[in-house]
N, C-alpha and C positions, 0 to 999 in steps of 0.2 A: 020797503026799501027806503033808505035814507035819501035826502035830497042831494047830498054830495056824491052818492053812488051814480046818480043819473049824470052828473057833470063829468065824472071820470069816464063813464061809458061813452058819452058823446065825444069827449076829447080823444079817447082811444080810437073811436070810429073815424074821426076827422084825421088823426095821424095816419091810420092805415090807408085812408083814401089818398092822402098826400103822398105816401110812400108808393102806392100803386101808380099814381099819375107820374111820379118821378121815374119809376121803372119803365113805364110806357114811353116817356119822353127819351130816356136813355136808349131804348131799343130803336126808336125811330131815328135818333141821331146816328147810332152805329150803322143802321141800314143805309142811311143817306151817305155816310162817309165811304162805306163799302161800294155803293153805287158809283160814287165819284171816282174812286180808285179804278173800278172796272172801266168806266168811261175813258179815263186817262190812258189806260193800257190799250183799249180798243183804238183810240185816236192815234196812238203811237204806231200801232200795227197797220192801220189803214193808210196813213200818210207819212211814210218814213222820209225823213230829210226835207219835209215841206216847211219852208220858212216864210212863205208868202210872197217871195220875190217873183216867182213864176206867174202868180196870179195877177200881180200888178203890171208886169211887163207884157202879158199876153194880150193880143187884140180881143176886143169884145166878140163874143160868140154871135154868129148871125142866126137868129132863130127864124122859124118859118113865118112868124108874124111880120117880119120886115122884108121878106123876099117876094119875088113875083109869084102870084098865085098859079099862073100857068106852069112855071118851072117846078114849083112844089108838086103840082098835080102830076106832071110827067115823071118826076122822081119817085113819087109814091106808086104810080102805076108800074114803073119798071121794077121797083123793089117787090111789089106784090106779085108780079109775074115770076120773078126769080124765086120767091118763097114757094109759090105753087109748084114750080118745076122741081125744086129741091124736095118737097113733100112727095111728089110723084116718083122721083128717083128712089127715095127711101122706101116707099110702099112697094115698088116693083122689086127692089133688092130684098126686102124682108119677105115678100111672098115667094120669091125664087129660092131663098135660103130654106124656108120652111116647107117647100114643095107644094105650095098651094097654087091653084089655078090663077092666072092673071085675068084682070078685068079688061074687057075690050076697050073701055075708055082710057085705060092706062097705057095703051099701045099707041105711041104717037104716029107711027107710020100707017095706021089704018084710017 
């Protein structure tokens, strides 16, 4: 093969590689723009009419880190007991609907 054939071959390979990289870059760009469009639509659905005024005028949220530990403990205990009672009621109702025998521990009057 002649020397100029090798030059043409390498030029063609380099051109194909550049075309392939351009194609990949175009696909990544199109994917990113589609992602941003979806994110914009999702933000419009999640926060309709939110202009930021409510967030600026609202008082700061009182997190558990800045409250009294005893008060947080009692609130957690009360909420835990309420959740346990709700689970027990659901279990008793489910078992009665299915015709299954009730557990003795689920009967609060015993």
